[in-house]
N, C-alpha and C positions, 0 to 999 in steps of 0.2 A: 504494500500500500504506500503510495507517494505521500510524503509529509507536506503539509501546507507551508508555503513560503512565509517566513516571518516578516512582519512590517519592518521598514527601515528604522522607524522610531516608534516607541510605545510610551504613551503618557497616561498614567492612571491616578485619578483623584488628586491631581496636582494643585496645591494651594500655597499661596504666599501672603503672609501678613506683615505689613510694615507699620510700626507704631500703632497697633490696634486696628489698622485698616486693611481689609482684605482686598488686595490688588489683583490677585489671580484666585479664582474660586472653583475648586473641585473640577479641574479640567481633565477630561478624558478624550484622548485623541490617538488614532493610529495613522502614521504617515507612511504611505507606500513608497517604494523606490520610484522617484519621479522628480519633476520640478514642482515643488510644493510652495504655496504662498500662505502666509498668515496675514490676513487683511483686516484692517479696522482703523478707526480714527486715532488721532494722537491721544495718548493716555489710556488706550484700551488694555494695556498689559502685554503687548506683543514683545517688547524688548525684555521684560521681566521673564517671560516664558523662555526666550532664547538663552538668557543668562543662566537659568536653571538647567536647561538642556546641556549647557557647556560646563556645568559645575562651578561657575564663577560666582554665583550666589547660592546659598542653601535654601532649599524648599522648607516650608513649614510642615507640610504633610504631603504624602503621595509618593509615587515612584516614576522614574524615568529610565528607559533602556534605549540605547543607541547601538545598532548592529548586534543586538542581543546582549549587550553589556550593561550592567547596572551603573548608573551615574549618580554621584561621583565616585563610588567605591571602585569601579573597574575602569575608570577613565584613562589611566595611564597605559592600559593595554591597547587602546585604540586612538590615543592622542594624535599620532601621526597620520591617521586616516581622516582627520577632520580639519577643514580649513574654515577660517572665520574672519569676517569683516564687521567690526563694530560700527554702530551708528556714528560715533565720534571717534574716528580712527586717530591714533597717535603714532608719532615717529621719533626717531633719533635725529634731532635737527641738524647735527653736524655730519651725518652720513649722507652719501649720495643715493640716488635711486637704485643704481646697480649694486651698491654696497648693501642696501637693504635686502635685495633679492638674494645675494650670496649669503648673507647672514641667516636669512630664513631657511635657505637650503641646508646650511650647516646644522641649524637647529633640528630640522625635520629629517634630514637624510644623512647627516654626518659629512656633508659636502655634496657636490654635484655627482649624480649617478646617472646611469643609462636610463633610469626610470623617470627622469625629469627633463624638461627642456632647458636649453642654456639660458642664462640671464637675459641676453639680448633678445631672444625670441619671446620671452615672457613680457619684457617691456614693450616690444612691438605689439604684442597681443592686446595690451591694455590701452594702446593709443598714445602713450607718453612720447612726446617728441624726442628724437634722438639727441638733440643738443642739450636736453635736460638730464640725460642718463647719468652724467658725471657731475651734475650740479648738486649742491647740498640741498636737502629737503626743506630747510628753512627758507629757501628762495622760491619754493613752489607756491602756485596759487591753490585755492581750495579744490578746484577741479582736478589739477594735477595730483594732489594728494589723494583724492578719491580714486583716481585711476590706479595709482600705485598701490593703495590699500586693496583694491579689487584684485590686482595681479598677485599680491602676496597671499591672498586667500586661496588661490589655486596652485601655489607652489607645492611641488611634491606629488602631483596627481592624487589628491585625496579622494576617498570614497564619498564623503559628504562635505559640502561646502555650505556654511550658514552665513547669509548675507543680511545685515540689518540696514534697511534703507540704502541699497547699494548704488543707486543712480542719483542721489542728491548731489547738488553742485556740478552736475554734468549738463552741458548744453544740449538742446534738443537733437541735433544731428549726431552728437556723440552718444546720446542715449540709444538711438535706433541702432547704431553700430554695435554697442555693447550688449544690447538685448539679443541680437543675432549671435554674438559670440558666446553668450551664456547659454543660449539654446543649443548651440553646437557642442558645447562642453557636456550638456546633458545627453545629447545623442551619442557622444563618445563614451558614455557610461558613468559620468560623475553625477551624483544626486545633489540637487540644489534646493536649499530651504531659504525662502525669502520672506522677510517681514517688511511690509510697506503700507503706507496709507495712500499711495498714488495708484489709482485704479488702472489707469492706462498702461502702466508698467506691468502690473500683475496680469492683465488681460493678454499681453503679448508673450509673457514668459511661462505662466503656470499651467500645468496639466491638472493639478489638484489644488483645492483652495479650502481654507477654514476661515470663517468669519468670527471675529472676537470683538466684544465690546464690554467695557467695565469689568474686565477680568473673566468674563463668562463666554463659553463657546456657544455661538448661536446656531451654526450649522457647518457641515463639512462634506466634501465629496469631490468627485471629478468635476471639472468645469462643464463637461457635456451633461453629466447627470444633473447638476444644479440647474442648467438651462431647461432640461426636460421637466424637472420637478416644478419649475416656475412657468411652464407653458410658453417657453420661447422656442420657436421652430425654425429660425433662420440660422443656417450654418454655412461655413465655407470650407473648401478643400483645396490644398495646394501641394505641390511637390516639395519634399524636404531637400531635394537635390538642386533646386533653383534652375530646373531645365524647362525652357519654354515648350519643347516638343512633347512634354508630358501632358499638355493640356488636352489633346485629342484622346489620349489613353484614359485620362480622368473622366472625360465626358462619356466615353464608351462604357466605363465602369458604372457610372451613375445611371446610364440608360439601361444597363443590364439589371439594375436594382430599382427600376422605375416604379415598381409596386410600393416601394417605401417612400416615394416622393409625393409632395403635395402640388408641385408644379414643375415646369421645365427648368433645368438648371441654366444659369446665366453666367457667361464668361466676363470677368472684370479684371483686366490687366494680368496679374500673376496668380489669380485665384479664380475658382468657380463657386458661385453662390447658389444654394438650393434650399428648399423648404422641406422639412420632414418631421412627422410625429414619431417616426420609428428610426431615428438616427442611430440608436444603439445597434440595430440590425445591420446597418450599413458599416458601422465601425467593426462589427464582428466579421463581416465579409472581407473587409480590408485587412484585418488581422490574419484571417485564414489564408488569404492569397499573398500575404507578406508584401504588400505594395509599399513603396517608399513615399507615401502621401500622408498628410496629416489633416484631420478634421477638427474644427473648433467652432464654437458659436461666433457669429459675426461680431465685429467691433461694435461696442456700445451695449452689448448684452450684460456685461458684468456690472456696469454702473446701475442698470435697472434692477438687477438682483440685489446689489448692495443697498440701494435706497429702500427696497422693500423691507430689509432687515433693520436698517437704522431708523426707519420711521415708525416701527411698531411700538 
């Protein structure tokens, strides 16, 4: 008999009380291997949850397991498998960007190994201008620091990367580029946990979402399931490979599943939009056929779901 695959992270009855105030209340959540987002307004308790996951603050009650290990008791056994970007990232002001990367590689890997990229490639990935690689971090703008912090979170090819408000201080064009890169890291096998109050970011990145407010879990599930549960039927499908010639193949696939559609699919630039009340069946077919395409609710769906929860 096959054993069920364990969740990436298991949170059971997690509570945190500060000065007599309950800021996280009896949180129960299972996070699957995925790009997962913790979504809620400022002050909802998101950062407190992440800090408890990382063992950086102690819980009042409850249990946390990451990769099957009890946190903080067994944290040392998986420390090198976790990357982290805090909301307010700090640096050594007199070290350069490339010195930071090398320092983190020594901490996590004992030095550069074949299992990690070279420092120059890591800095290129985050979009830090080459002329700044050898400049002291104290000369960096807030956006440059944010890019460097994001790069350091992925040093060592960790299994799980936890990002707290990862794209703050990044300009709009830079955000689009980094969102694509984070998604690609997920497709390459790295699990990403994001905390954010910026819904547009989450909509572009997350496969699975949990809504939290005033320290309480409101709902959680895959983005597609949440859309279905809230009666939103507009979805889009596109190639993960960014190949224009996949459009005809996608259309043919949708036509072969016409019985699950509410209308004819429409081609819009790099994606195809369609309506369905049975999108879960289309996703199942996509998985069975192992197609390199991705389905998600259309842009704007998440803000509608978010408002429904926050206005209750």
